[in-house]
C-alpha positions as CSV (number, residue, x, y, z in Angstrom):
1,G,-0.1,0.0,0.1
2,A,1.1,3.6,-0.7
3,Q,-0.2,5.2,2.3
4,Q,1.4,8.5,3.0
5,P,3.1,10.3,0.0
6,Y,6.5,10.7,1.5
7,S,6.9,8.8,4.8
8,C,9.2,5.6,4.2
9,S,8.3,6.0,0.4
10,N,10.8,4.3,-2.0
11,T,8.6,5.8,-4.9
12,A,8.8,9.3,-3.5
13,L,12.7,9.1,-3.5
14,L,12.8,7.6,-6.9
15,N,10.3,10.3,-8.3
16,Q,11.9,13.3,-6.5
17,T,15.5,12.4,-6.7
18,F,15.6,10.5,-10.2
19,G,12.7,11.9,-12.0
20,W,11.1,8.2,-12.1
21,D,7.2,7.9,-12.9
22,G,5.2,5.3,-11.6
23,V,2.0,4.0,-10.0
24,S,1.1,3.6,-6.3
25,V,-1.9,1.7,-5.1
26,E,-3.5,2.4,-1.8
27,L,-6.6,0.8,-0.3
28,D,-7.6,3.6,2.2
29,P,-8.9,6.9,0.5
30,I,-8.1,8.9,3.5
31,H,-4.4,9.2,2.2
32,F,-5.6,10.6,-1.3
33,P,-5.8,14.5,-0.4
34,D,-2.3,14.4,0.9
35,W,-1.0,12.8,-2.3
36,Q,-2.9,15.5,-4.1
37,L,-1.2,18.3,-2.1
38,N,2.1,16.9,-1.9
39,R,2.7,14.6,-4.9
40,Q,0.4,15.9,-7.8
41,K,2.7,14.6,-10.5
42,S,2.5,11.0,-9.0
43,K,-0.3,8.6,-10.0
44,L,-2.3,7.1,-6.9
45,I,-4.9,4.5,-7.7
46,I,-7.3,4.2,-4.9
47,A,-8.1,0.5,-5.0
48,D,-7.7,-3.2,-3.3
49,A,-4.6,-4.3,-4.8
50,L,-6.0,-7.7,-4.2
51,S,-8.8,-7.2,-6.6
52,I,-7.0,-5.5,-9.6
53,D,-6.7,-7.4,-12.8
54,Y,-2.9,-6.9,-13.4
55,N,-3.2,-8.3,-16.9
56,S,-5.3,-5.2,-17.9
57,A,-4.0,-2.7,-15.5
58,L,-0.4,-3.1,-16.2
59,P,-0.6,-2.4,-20.1
60,M,-3.1,0.6,-19.4
61,W,-0.8,2.1,-16.6
62,F,2.6,1.3,-18.5
63,G,2.0,0.8,-22.2
64,G,3.0,-2.3,-23.8
65,A,6.6,-2.5,-22.9
66,N,6.2,-5.4,-20.5
67,R,9.1,-4.2,-18.6
68,I,8.9,-2.1,-15.3
69,D,12.1,-1.0,-13.6
70,Y,10.9,-1.3,-10.1
71,L,8.3,-3.3,-8.3
72,Q,7.7,-2.9,-4.6
73,L,5.3,-5.2,-2.9
74,D,4.3,-4.1,0.7
75,I,0.7,-4.9,1.9
76,D,0.0,-5.7,5.5
77,P,0.0,-8.6,6.4
78,S,2.6,-10.3,4.3
79,R,0.4,-13.0,3.2
80,N,-1.6,-10.1,1.2
81,T,1.8,-9.1,-0.3
82,L,2.1,-12.7,-1.6
83,R,-1.4,-12.8,-3.0
84,V,-0.4,-9.6,-5.1
85,L,2.5,-11.4,-6.2
86,E,0.4,-14.3,-7.4
87,L,-1.9,-12.2,-9.1
88,L,0.9,-10.4,-11.4
89,P,1.3,-11.8,-14.8
90,L,4.7,-12.9,-14.4
91,D,5.0,-14.9,-17.3
92,T,4.4,-11.9,-19.6
93,W,5.7,-9.0,-17.5
94,R,9.4,-8.5,-16.1
95,F,10.6,-6.2,-13.3
96,S,14.2,-5.4,-13.3
97,V,14.3,-4.8,-9.3
98,V,11.8,-6.3,-7.1
99,T,11.5,-5.6,-3.3
100,F,9.2,-8.0,-1.5
101,E,8.3,-7.2,2.1
102,T,8.2,-10.5,4.0
103,D,7.9,-9.1,7.6
104,S,9.7,-12.0,8.7
105,Y,10.3,-10.6,12.0
106,A,6.8,-11.3,12.8
107,G,7.4,-14.9,12.8
108,D,5.1,-15.9,9.9
109,L,7.5,-17.1,7.2
110,Y,5.0,-18.4,4.8
111,A,5.0,-15.5,2.6
112,Q,8.8,-15.3,2.6
113,K,9.2,-18.8,1.7
114,R,6.5,-19.0,-0.9
115,S,7.6,-15.5,-2.7
116,R,11.1,-16.9,-3.1
117,E,9.7,-20.1,-4.7
118,I,7.7,-17.9,-7.2
119,L,10.3,-15.4,-8.0
120,K,13.1,-18.0,-8.4
121,H,10.8,-20.0,-10.7
122,Y,10.4,-16.8,-12.9
123,G,14.2,-16.4,-13.1
124,Y,14.7,-13.6,-10.5
125,E,18.1,-13.6,-8.5
126,L,17.9,-12.9,-4.9
127,I,20.4,-10.5,-4.1
128,A,19.7,-9.5,-0.4
129,E,17.4,-11.6,1.9
130,N,16.1,-10.6,5.3
131,V,17.0,-6.7,4.6
132,C,16.7,-5.4,8.1
133,V,15.5,-1.9,9.1
134,L,15.5,-0.2,12.6
135,F,11.8,0.2,13.5
136,T,12.0,1.0,17.2
137,S,8.2,0.6,17.8
138,I,8.8,-3.0,17.4
139,S,12.6,-3.6,18.4
140,S,15.7,-1.7,19.6
141,D,17.4,-4.1,17.2
142,P,17.2,-3.9,13.3
143,I,14.4,-6.6,12.2
144,P,14.4,-8.5,9.0
145,F,11.5,-7.4,6.7
146,E,12.3,-7.5,3.1
147,D,14.0,-9.5,0.4
148,W,15.8,-7.9,-2.7
149,W,15.7,-9.5,-6.1
150,V,16.9,-8.5,-9.5
151,D,16.1,-9.7,-13.1
152,P,19.6,-11.1,-14.5
153,R,18.2,-10.6,-17.9
154,V,19.0,-6.8,-17.4
155,V,21.1,-6.6,-14.5
156,D,24.9,-7.3,-15.2
157,K,26.2,-10.4,-13.6
158,K,29.2,-8.4,-12.2
159,I,26.7,-6.0,-10.5
160,I,24.8,-9.0,-8.9
161,D,27.8,-10.7,-7.6
162,D,29.0,-7.4,-6.1
163,L,25.5,-6.9,-4.4
164,K,25.5,-10.3,-3.2
165,S,29.0,-9.9,-1.6
166,L,28.0,-6.7,0.1
167,A,25.1,-8.5,1.5
168,L,27.2,-11.2,2.9
169,M,29.2,-8.6,4.9
170,N,26.0,-7.7,6.9
171,V,25.7,-4.0,5.6
172,V,22.6,-1.9,6.0
173,P,20.8,-1.3,2.8
174,Q,21.9,2.5,2.8
175,D,25.4,1.3,2.7
176,F,25.1,0.0,-0.7
177,L,22.3,1.8,-2.3
178,F,23.0,3.8,-5.4
179,K,26.4,2.3,-5.5
180,Y,25.6,1.8,-9.2
């Protein structure tokens, strides 16, 4: 879910800093006025992400390219995130980078396990698993909440290997974001 237009928003960063365009989906219309005020150039779809026909929506939103640079999947609980992944036409659409919020810190590892099976099946490569963040309302220690994937069809093998080696060094995401 998109929720607030800036708070903890990867799409805000990509839009503001790098000029990327995209589509965000949010169930709760209470966030729409804030988006209209603060992110007028961003596309916010107020809808239940679990009820969207992505076979029709993706071409409408992105044209016929069948390639999207970045896909972030994050709906609470993580089983709903998994359900959206299962709805995507992964046989016809490719994503260069995928971040999948597993919320594995919560103890339910089903979405993490199943999402890894699905993305691996479609040829994506896991470059960082159990990426942690500091979320003090849950723990004073960093918590594992997300997996990062890339499509090796468009991401150079050397970059993939470099990113995987950084992940083995237990660095936090901001230590290797925007290296490339």
